[in-house]
Structures are given as structure tokens and as C-alpha cells.
VOGU-3710 file (C-alpha; in Angstrom, 3 decimals, decimal comma):
1> rldivlgvdd> 24,359/8,403/44,434  25,629/4,370/44,882  28,438/3,588/42,218  27,538/0,236/42,529  24,394/-1,841/43,805  23,565/-5,318/44,100  20,463/-6,315/44,940  16,696/-8,445/44,108  15,547/-5,030/42,012  17,299/-4,187/39,088
11> ledlpglerw> 15,771/-0,352/39,532  14,199/-0,709/35,910  12,577/2,347/36,616  15,400/4,424/37,052  17,659/5,787/33,657  21,030/6,133/33,327  21,762/2,537/34,733  23,638/-0,858/33,215  22,281/-4,240/34,936  23,578/-7,407/35,018
21> elarepyvll> 21,603/-10,227/36,022  23,673/-12,603/38,944  20,962/-14,682/39,330  17,625/-16,553/39,731  16,661/-17,802/42,529  13,666/-19,843/42,985  11,421/-19,062/46,458  11,072/-22,091/48,622  9,042/-22,838/51,959  10,843/-22,992/54,954
31> lprgtravrg> 8,655/-25,044/57,644  9,609/-25,983/61,151  11,120/-29,395/61,676  8,533/-32,526/61,875  6,262/-30,233/59,483  4,178/-32,681/57,363  4,693/-32,282/53,474  2,729/-29,734/51,573  0,722/-31,031/48,418  -0,334/-29,159/46,048
41> laglaelakt> -2,102/-25,305/46,334  -4,548/-26,958/48,632  -2,163/-28,295/50,645  -0,762/-24,504/50,858  -3,592/-22,741/51,701  -4,680/-25,267/54,430  -1,181/-24,593/55,529  -1,653/-20,311/55,919  -5,228/-21,575/57,985  -3,376/-23,887/60,482
51> mrlirftars> -0,014/-21,888/60,700  1,158/-18,286/60,908  2,907/-17,388/57,771  5,964/-15,471/59,158  6,386/-12,201/56,819  9,105/-10,368/55,358  7,470/-7,267/55,506  5,859/-5,262/52,862  8,614/-2,746/52,681  10,912/-5,306/50,706
61> qtgveierhl> 11,029/-6,495/47,469  10,603/-9,841/49,111  7,490/-9,330/50,609  6,106/-7,377/48,047  6,472/-10,496/45,313  5,837/-12,887/48,348  2,153/-11,549/49,109  1,529/-10,696/44,988  2,033/-14,637/44,485  -0,430/-15,010/48,082
71> rrlridaprt> -3,027/-12,803/46,058  -2,917/-14,704/42,677  -3,150/-17,873/44,318  -5,785/-16,805/46,410  -4,352/-17,799/49,522  -5,745/-15,702/52,434  -2,822/-15,974/55,256  -3,994/-13,730/58,342  -0,838/-11,057/58,735  0,376/-11,774/62,323
81> lefdtpyava> 4,325/-11,384/62,076  6,240/-9,306/59,823  10,071/-9,313/59,864  12,974/-6,872/57,827  15,683/-9,589/57,818  15,870/-13,092/56,372  17,626/-14,245/60,089  14,422/-13,094/61,875  12,047/-14,844/59,209  14,286/-17,895/59,941
91> amvasgegfa> 14,594/-17,755/63,334  11,127/-17,586/64,037  10,305/-20,690/61,963  12,642/-22,397/63,586  11,193/-21,747/66,852  8,263/-23,514/65,277  6,334/-20,221/65,564  4,889/-20,868/61,847  6,356/-21,069/58,695  7,594/-19,000/55,548
101> ittplciaea> 8,040/-18,279/51,999  11,522/-17,431/51,505  14,872/-18,369/49,337  17,639/-20,127/49,595  19,732/-17,644/49,679  18,007/-15,830/52,231  18,091/-19,308/54,528  21,714/-19,357/54,104  22,388/-15,440/55,405  19,902/-16,740/58,162
111> mvparsvvva> 22,480/-19,408/58,930  19,608/-21,485/60,722  20,575/-25,046/62,125  19,237/-27,367/59,555  18,173/-29,521/61,938  15,420/-27,339/63,331  13,697/-26,499/59,587  12,301/-28,103/56,542  13,103/-26,521/53,291  10,802/-27,829/50,551
121> rlpgpqisrk> 9,532/-26,701/47,098  6,465/-24,187/46,948  3,842/-25,690/45,592  2,073/-24,639/42,928  3,102/-22,184/40,193  6,608/-21,515/41,068  8,262/-17,896/41,509  11,882/-16,820/41,699  13,516/-13,710/42,202  16,181/-12,236/40,210
131> ltvgarlrel> 19,258/-10,953/41,458  20,901/-7,587/39,994  24,041/-5,751/40,009  23,673/-2,468/39,047  25,449/0,434/38,128  25,742/4,006/36,964  25,861/3,850/33,290  29,669/3,730/31,587  31,098/5,265/34,405  33,206/2,133/36,032
141> gqiprelaea> 34,462/0,705/32,874  34,406/-3,157/33,103  34,278/-2,971/36,937  31,001/-3,937/37,369  30,703/-6,713/34,300  33,757/-7,587/35,915  32,057/-7,727/39,604  28,650/-9,090/38,052  30,658/-12,233/36,321  32,402/-13,220/40,104
151> grkalaamkl> 29,061/-12,907/41,522  27,672/-15,472/39,185  30,708/-17,608/39,667  30,691/-16,993/43,674  26,808/-17,991/43,639  27,316/-20,986/41,419  30,008/-22,427/43,408  27,440/-22,051/46,569  24,171/-23,927/44,803  22,729/-23,363/47,058
161> adrqlga> 19,055/-24,198/45,863  20,063/-27,881/45,104  21,357/-28,074/48,382  18,456/-26,367/50,414  16,005/-28,717/48,285  17,879/-31,525/48,845  19,107/-32,637/45,037
//
């Protein structure tokens, strides 16, 4: 029993929760420095054939969403390396072991040196994830709503998506 949860899953299948959306962030490509730009779905499919996809584990919501998107696009990337943390995914990409599909917040969390990676828009249809604050319904008064508002302001001030994509 948690009082408040902040996460990428809004737990919509659980009754008795109130929820506030903090932000949506796009999924992006994380490439080792020096990797050529990827153009279109054909480019993404070719990248998946020539370079390892460093995955988030299927135990994570992020991993599930990425895998679902790749299936929809009919992109088959062999399963080789999977990790639980943004740090491990980014570290593998920075060391040249492959590429990843991730989010600006995950990249920021990983604190990967900008000089060792390239962040690019994900080719084809765009996907994003929603960050949500959830709390037990009417048990904590205004606290969850105020926390969500503070979170929205903090994330907006960071401007991660713009900074990561060079806008």
C-alpha cells in the first residue's frame, strides 16, 4: 500500500486511485557517437539488422511499450542485451555496443556524457510515454494534486525533449 506513486504506468486497472498526468515524453533513438543518421522506417529496420538493439527488459513498462511499437512496425531486432535501468542501457550505447530506443528523461537519469552518444528522432510513427502521479482516492487531500503540479513545473523547466533533440 503506497500513499503516492510517480511512474510511467497510470495503474488504470486498479480501482480507488486518483491520477494526474505530469507530462508526456517522446521515445527517441540513442546511438553511439559517429553513427549515421537514420532516415525512415527502412533506415530503422536496417539499423536493427546491422547493430544490436540494447533493450529495456520486458519486465518494465518502457520495455513493453518499445517492443509493442517494434512489432507494429514489423521490425525484427534479435534479442541480445536487456537491462533494467536507463544507466545500463545508455552505458552500453555509449560504449558502442549498439543502439537503444529510450526517452529524454531516461537519458538524463543515466547521466551519459553527451559527447559519447547521439540522440535522434525515432523514425516513423511517433510514440510517447505518460508520466503520472497516482494516489489513493480522497485520502491525502490536496497533496497529490500539488505534488503533480510541482512535478509538471520541474519537468517543464528541464525542457528535456528540446535539449535532447537539439531544438
